[in-house]
N, C-alpha and C positions, 0 to 999 in steps of 0.2 A: 279782688281775689282771681279771679277766672283769668282777668288778664294777664296776669304772672304765670298763671300754671300755663297759660296759652304760650306764653313767650318763654315757658323753663323747658316746655316738650317741644317747641320748635329747635331751639338750642341744642336739646340732647339729641334730638333726633338732624341737627346737621354735624355733632361732633360725631355720634354714629355714622352719619353716612358718609362724613370724610376718611372715619377711621378706615369703614370699607372699601373705601376705594384707593386711599393708603395703604393699606395691610398687605404685605406681599405673600403669594403662596410659595412656603418652604419646598424642598424638596421633597416630592414621596416617598414613600416609603417602601420599599421591598425588599419581600421575606427574605432572610439570611438562610443558609444553609446551615446545619448542623450535623455534628459529628461527635459520638458519645464513645466515653474509655473506660474503662477499668480500673482498679484502686492499682494496678499497675500500670497502669499507660497502655494496656492493649485495646484496642478497638471493640467495640463492642458492634457501631453499626454510624454509616454516616447517610444521610438520607438525602435520596434528589430530589430536587423541588419539580413539584407540580405545576405549570402554568393552565388556567382555565383560559379557553380560548373563545370570544366569545360567542360563535357560532355554537358551541357545544352547550349553551345553556338552555334549556328546555322555556318554550313560551311559559307554560303552565306553570313550570316551579315559578316563575317570576311574579306570576298571577297570586299563585299562592305564599307566597312571601309576602307581598304588600295586605291582603286580607290578616295573613299573621300579626306582621310589626308593625305596620301604620296604613291604618284605611284610608286613611286621610293620603294620601302619598297624591295621587293625581289634583287636588285639591290646593294646595301649600304651596308657597315658592322655599322650601328649605327648611321653615320651622313651623309647629303646628302650634300656633298661641294657644285656641283653645284647649287645646291637651296638656299645654304648659302652664295656665293658669287653674286649670284644675288640680294636675300634680301638687303644685305650688300650695295650694289652700290645702290639700290632704294633707300634704307632710307636715306643714306647718298646724294642723286641727290635731295630728298625733304625735307632735314634737317628733318626729322621725321619718328617715325617706321609707316610704310605703308605696309611694309611686312613680313612675320617670314618664319625661315625657318627650326622650330623645327618637326623631324622624330617622328614617332611612336614609336622608343624605345627611342627617346631623352624623349617624355612626359612621357613614362612610367618610367624613372630612374626618374625625377622631382616627381611623385604618388608615388614610395617606399622609395627612399631616401631624399628626397630634398623639402617636405612638410612646410617647415615651414621656410627654405632657404632665406636672404635676396637676391634681386637680385641686383647684381651688377656682373661685370667682374670675380672675382674668381670663384661665382656661376656658369656663363655659363660655365667656363672650365670642375666644377669637372662634368656637367650637362654630358657634351661633352666625357667625362672621365669613368664616369656610363653606357653612352651608351654603348660604346667600350668593357666596359665589361658584360653586358647583352648579347651582343651579340657574345659575347666569350664563355659564359656559357651555353646561352640560345638558343633551336632550334628558328626556325620565329615563326611556330605556335604557341609556349608556350607563346612567346613577345606577341603576335596577343590577346592571350586567357587572360593574366595576364592585357593587357592593357585594354580590356575590364571591365574585372571582377574591376579595379581602377577607372576609367574614371567618374567626375563629369559631370552631366545628368543636375543638374538646382533644384530649388526649393525643395532643400535640400536633392537628390537620388546620390548614388553612386554606380556604377557596375550598369550592362545594368540587371542583377535580380532584382534588387530594381528598375530601373529603369521603367521594363515591367510592373511590380506591381503594382508601384503608377502611374502609367499613363493609363494603361492598364488591371488591373485585369488580367496579363499574365505569364507564364513563357516568356524566350525568344522562345525558341522552336513554341510558339504558335502566335509568333507576324507573321502579314501579310506585305507585301511589301512595303506599306505605310505607316506603322507603324513604322517600322524597318526605315526606310528614313527619318520619321519624328526626329526620335529619333538619329539619326547621324545628322541631320541638328542642334543640339542645341550647341554640341560639344564645336564650336571654342568661343562660348561665352555663356555660359547655364545661367547668369542672364536673357541676354536681348531676348535671344532664345526659354526659356521653354513656352509651350503651355499652362501652368496655366496663366500663367502670360503677355504673351505677344502672346495670340492663332492668331491674322494676322499675327504678322512679322514669328512664328514658320510654319504656312503655305507657305509662301514665303520658307523661307529656307530649305521645306520638296519640295517644286516644283526647286530648285535650285543642290539638293542632287540627283531627278531623272535626272535632264538636266545630270548631268556627268553622272550617269549608263548606261545613254542611249549612251552620247557619245561614251564610256568606252566600247559597246558591252555586257556590262552586264545584261539589261533586254532589251526584244525584243519594238518595235514601240506599240502594243497592251497592253501590262502592264504598260506604259510609260503613254498614255494617260490617262487610268483606272484611274491610282490612281494619277498621276495630279489633275484630275477635283474632286477626289473623297474624302467630308470631315472625317477627320479624328477625332473621337470623341475620346475626354476622360473620363475615367473608372474608376477612383481609387477604389482600393482595399486598405481599411485599416481600422483597427479596429475603430468601431463607438462610442466607449469609447472617443473617440479624442473630445475633446473640443478647437472649432476655430479651425477648421482647415488650414482655408485661411492664419490667422495670424501666427500661429506655420509653416507654411511651408516658407510661406514668411521670418519669421525671420531666420531663418535656413540656407536659399538662402542668406541673409545679411551676417550673421556672417560665412560662409562657407568661404568666401575671406578675410578675419580679420586674421594675423597670431597671432597664439598664445603668450602671453606675455613672457613665460617661456617656457627653452628650450626643457622639457621634453613631449613626446608626454601624450596626456592622453588617458584613459582607457574609462572616463566616462565625458564627459559634459553636466553640469546642467546650465540651461537658465532660469533668473530670469525674466519675461515681464512688461511692464506695463500695460496689460489688466486687466481690472475688470471682472473679470468671472460672479460674477451674475446679473451687469449692461450688458453685451454681449450676457445673454442668455435670460434675460428679451427684449432685442430690437431686438435681432433676431427673438423672439415670435411676437411681432408688425409686424416688414417686412412678417415675413409669413404670418400671418394674413391678412392684407391688400392685399396683393401681390393674394393669394389664394383665397379671399373671395370677398373683395370691388370692385378687379380689375380686375380681371378673364375676363372680358368682353372687357378688350381693349388690348388682344393679349400682356399683358404685364406677362414677369413670372419671371422676378428676379430682385434683387435689391441689393446696394451694401452701405454701413451706414460704416463714419467714426465720430469718436468721439473725440477729441483731450483736455486735457487740457490746457488754455492761455497761463498759466504761465509758464511752465515745458516744453511742448509740448509733452508731453504721451500719445501715443496710448491709448486712453481705450477701444475702440471699435475699430476692425474691419471684417467686415461682408463683403463676399466676393461673397456672393449670397444666398439664401435661405433653399439651401438645395445642403450640399458638393455634397454630393452620387447622384445626381440625373442627370444620364449619358444622359438621353433624352434632358435636358434642359441644356446640356454643366455647371450641379453645377461646377465642379470643377473649371471654369475659374474666376479668383479672379476680382472680377470687379470691385474694389478697388483701386488696382494697374494698370487694362487695362487701353489702352488711348482711349477714344472716344470723340466724335465731342461736342463741349462744347456750343453749341446755344449762350445766351446773359447771359450765367454767368460770362463770363469776364468785362462786361461793368466796373463793379467797379474801376478795376485798371485804366480804360481811363481816369475816373472823377478823379480819386489822381493825374494822370500823368498830366493832364490841369491844377490842383489847384496846382501844384508843379511849373508849368512855369506860374504861374503868373495867369491866370485864376480867376475868384471871381462867389461864390454862384450866386450873383447875375446877372451875365454876362447872354445876351441872346444866346440861341441856335437857328439853325434853323430848327423846323421838316416839310421838304416841299419835293416834290418829284422831286430832282434833277440829273440829270445826271452825273457820273464821268468818265472821260478820263483815264484810265491806262492803264499799259502794254499787259493786256491779251484782250485789244479791250472796250466798252462803259458797265460800269458798273451801274444798275438804282436798287436800292434798295427799301425795301418796308415795311412798319411796320406789325407787327402781322397781326392785322387785315388792309387786302393789298388798302382798297382804303380808308381810314382814315389816315390822317395828322393833326399838331394839331398849325403849322405856327408859331410863335416866341415863343419860350418858355425859361424859366431859365430850370437853373441845376437841379434841386430836381426834376421837374415833371419829367423832359425825364429820368433822371435815374433810379429814383424807380417806375414809370408807363414802365420802358423798350422801351423808343422809339426808333424803329430801327433806323430812318431817321437821331435824331437826333445825335445819336451815331456814324453815318459814317460822319454826318458833321464834327463833333471835331475831328474823328479820320483824317479823310483831314488834318484838319490844324494842328492837333499834330505833324502827317508823320507817317509811317511806323516803321522805325527803333527805337526810338524814343521809341516807346510802345514796341516791340519787347525786347528790351535793360532792361525794370521793369521786364516783363514774364519771360525770362531768369534768371534773379536777384532772383526772387521769385521761381527758378529750375521749374517754367511750360512750359521749353524747346520747344517752340513754335516757330520754325524757318520760321517766315512769307514771309520774302522777298526769302531765298533760294528756299523753297515750292511753290512761286508765289501765296500765299492765298492772298496777299494784303488786301484792306479793307473789304473785306468782313471774316477776319478772324476776326471781332470783334463782327459776329454776328452769327460764328458759323462753319467756316469753320475748324479752327485749330482744334488738340486734347489735351486732358488733362485726367490725374488721378483722378482718388476722391482723392487720398490719400495728391498728392500734392498741388491739386486744397485746397480741405480744410486746409492744415495748409498754403498756401498763404492770404485766409483770415483771418486768425489769428493773420496776422501783425496788422489790424486796431482795433480790442479793446485790443492791444498790443499798441497801441500811432504810429504805424510806424515803430517798431523792430522788422524783421525777425529774426525768427531762426529755426534749424531743428528739425525736429519732432524726438521725441527718443522713441525708444521700448525696451531697454533693460534697466535692473539697476545693475545685476552683471552677470556674467557668470564662474563657478569655476570649477574645476577637481571635479574628487570621494576623494577628501581628502579638499574639500572646497578652495583648494588655488585657490587665482583670476587667472582667464584667460584675460579676454576681459572687459573690463568698459566702458560706453559711447560712444559707437563706435562714434557717430556725437556727440561731444563735444557739450553743450550749449552756441554757443556764440552768440550775436546779433549782428544784422546789423542796424541800420536807413535807411530805404529804402525811409519814408515817413515822414514829419513831424509832431507833436502832432495836428496843427489844422487842416492838408489834412485828418489825419487819424478819429480825431476827428467827422468831415463833415461828412465822407463817414457811419460811424455808427452813427449820428444822424439823416443823410437821408433815411438811410437804415431800422430805427426801427420806420419809422413815419408812423405811420398808416393810418390817413389821408390823405399822399400823393398819398399814392397809392389807394386810392377809385375812383379816374376815373377812374381808370380800372380794379381792381379786385374787387369793389365794397364793403361795409364796411363788416366787420365780417367775414371774409374771410382767408385763412387756415392759413397763413401767422401769423395770432395774436394769442398769446398765454398769460399765465396768470403773462405776464411779460415784460420789455421790451426786443424786441430783434431783432438784424439787419436780416434783411433777403433776400436776392435774387434768383430768378427763373432762369431756363435756357430751353430752347426748341431749340434741335437739327433740322436739316432739315430732311424731311420727316418723322417727329415724331417719331425718332429713338432710343433718347435720351433724356431723362427727369431731370433735378438737382431742386436742390432746395439745399442754401450753405447759413449759417447762426450763429450767436454769441449771450450769451449773455457776461456780465465782466468772467464767470469763465470757459464756454466750446463754442467751436465753433464746430459745428455740418454741416456735408454734407451727404447727402441723392442721390441715381442715381436710377433710375429704364429703367429699359430696357430689351433686350435682347442680351443674348451677341453673335449671328448671327449676328447680326445688322439686324433682320427683323425689318420695322414699327410698330409703337402701331396704337392704333387705335383713329386718331386724339385726342391725348393725350398730354396736357400741362404739364411744369413743377408744374404749380399749381395744377393742376387735377390727375398727376402722382405720386411725389415725398412727394407734399406738403403736405396731408395729414399722409405719414410714417414721416416725420421729424416734422411737429406737436405732433405728439403723442410722438415722440421719445424724442423729446424738453420737453416736458409737465413730463416724466418718470425720463428723467434725472436728473432734479430739484423739484424733489417732496419733497425734504427734505433741501433744501437752503431758506434761509428764506432774503439775500439781493438779492435783482431786479437789483436796478439803474446803470447802464454808470456813469462812472466816467471819466470827461474830464479833461482833463492837457493845455491844449491849453485856449488863452483866450479869446476864442469864444461866444455872448452873442447872446440869440433868437432877432428875431427882426420881427416885424409883415411888410408884405409888399405885395406890390400889384401881383396878377398872372402873369399877363399879363406886361411884362418886358416894352411896349412901351406906358401905359397908365400916367398920373399922378393921382397923388393918390387922386386927388380933383375927379378924374372920374371913380376913381375905386370901383369897384360893388363888386369882389369877391379877400381875401388878407389870404393870411396863414403868416405862422413861420415859418424862415428859421435860419439860424446858423452862423454870421456873424463876421469877425473882426471891431474891429474900422477903421482900416485902411482903409478895403472895404468898406465900409458906406459911408467915408468923401469923399473916391475916387469915390465912385458911380457915374455916371450922368444917369439922362434918357433919353431916345430917341424919337422922336416923330413915331407914328404911322404910317404903311409904307401902300400905297394907295391898296385900294381890287381891286384886278383884277383878271379875268378869266384866268387861265390857259390851257383851254381847254372846247370849239375847240377856235383856233385862229379866228382874224376878217377875213372874205370874204373866208373862207375855204367852198370849193366846196364837196359836200358828194352823193355818189352811193345809188340809192332808196333803198336798203337793208340795207344801214348803221342804225346801232344802240350806243347811243351817251351816253355816263357816264360824265354829267358836270362836273367841277373843278376848286373851285376859292381857290387862296393862301392870305396870311397875315392874313386872318382870320378861327377861327375856323369854320368848316364845319355845327357846332350845333346855329351857331350866323349869316350863311348867308339863303336868300330862293332868289330862281331861279322863274327867269320870261319866260313864251315864248309866245311868242308872245302878251302879255299884259296879258295872264293867268298863275298864279301860275302853278308852275310843280316841279315833282322830279328832285332827277340829274340824273336818269334813263331817257334817253326818247326810246323807240323802233321805234318808228315810226314818219318822218317828209312826210310831203308830198310836192308834187313838189313845186320848186319857190323861193324866200328870207324867211326867217327869223330873227325872231331878238332875241336876249338871253339877259336878263338883272341879272343884281345881285343885292342883297342890305345887305346890316349888319342891326344888333343891332346900329351899334357907327354912321347912316347914313351914309353911303359909299357906293359908286355903279361904276357900270361900265355896259356899253351897246356896245356891237358888234352883226354885220349880216354875217351870213352864208345862205347856199344855198344848195338847193337839186336838184339834176340833175332832 
């Protein structure tokens, strides 16, 4: 048996060696030049290729590369068999790829000879054989230098020279230790780790690289501590003639991972995008003016804007900041693709889920200060105005006025897993359970990007059909032969029924329904029906408005890339004015205004309070319901008015200040009495002894309790 294995092993070695000898080296892959066009064929940017001279690569950068990417580089001959066996064992054990074993030499073999090769067993064999050939013909030093000349650093940058220029306006020799660490941190996943698209993740990667360099004693403790805590500013050096730089570099990053559809390697790549140059420039001017003039007193310095065509999903505008070249405000960071806290902007998807689960617009929702027991402990949500709540309300009022207590009540009934499934289907990718976000995710503890969020909202005017956004119409080589077309096919998937989507659109475009919280003639009203929803994250760090007309869905974010809070600016105050003006500008030549509703929903005049009989109702509004909902709907009796705080028999300290609260009736409809005298809800001082608190409502309900002061 052993003899047979030895013979088979010897024969296999001969075959492998013979293949290695016979396998010719293909032509080296040379990075092509790129030209980007808008939807009308106007040039947005032509990129000049930056070649790295070997003398430009600092020695310490090579040492750092080995420490981070291939610690056994000096010991192996192109393939690290120990690492290969370990990775194979881990991947087989986990039944998925959890570890890789590519050496720097193997990576260079892929970049030089196999950039468009299909990933299969023969590809891996050739990569190993080419790695052996490189080690046979080139010294280790040259392999390191060529690797740094060819490696992709994200955001459309190839090679250390182009990356140094794109991110820091420097040559490789001028990079600081922190900047080198940041660039090396990008290499494993250039799309996810580059600092323009994902600044927070990029900073984490920088710290991990510094940890490795310290452990390998390549840097000392002082340098480690300084650069670990020092923020790295992105300061790109690009021709200022470029139009829509955030969009252009984002598109190149998306296309850099798509194989060419032809076998030859092009010298030029011509990308025809969906962007509308004139619309982009007009809307950039609006955002810049609003941020620099009207909103400057709110410590607000940046804005992201996305405009999508509803029918095609084409990105017509992507604004990543008001000034790509403003390094003091992190202008190069693309705030259209960066993830930020969502605030209340996810609530429409929760209400859509409720309708899909059988709830009716006529259903009542509780908006009261309830406590919820979660894995993380007691959770006590509050409304935007912390001491206000609205009792028992209908879905339209709760959604359009963005009541927090109602949303958490509904979320608690529907369940975290069901909502997370919907968000992931919309490509919002919030792992609520995994990140222990829980019920608070509906109020903004989750993070989303403006681009994905705007595309998710496009589902509603499209009657529940979800499809990916589009960013290119065609990609060709220098001879105009097609290379890539429709990277993301326009495939639609029904996520919500037409009746659900119609109700969400109808509710969010109901100006009268939001008067209660936003007032009349608010910034969400334009010259035509438009659905709109605002969002404000914790500590006022992010302001959102996303909304649709029949033609377009427009999303606006405002805030600061470094996460510094705004001066008490809500979504309607910060993002609202920009959204309003961009909406008007985008629709100035469009005559068609009204939404089309494909479901059998009909307008119905109903009582605002779900517990009142029609005869007792003093306030009605129009909702949008199905016949089945109308026939199955039954009115419920009004619950008793009661005092929720304090409780009967409570004893208080002499310095105690009280805030009286009642539930089941809105605060505006009740009157409190203290010892027979009318009183406000706030009682700053109580005299010693017993006190009677009495509350009554406009509907002749009342309750009396007795409390004591020591």
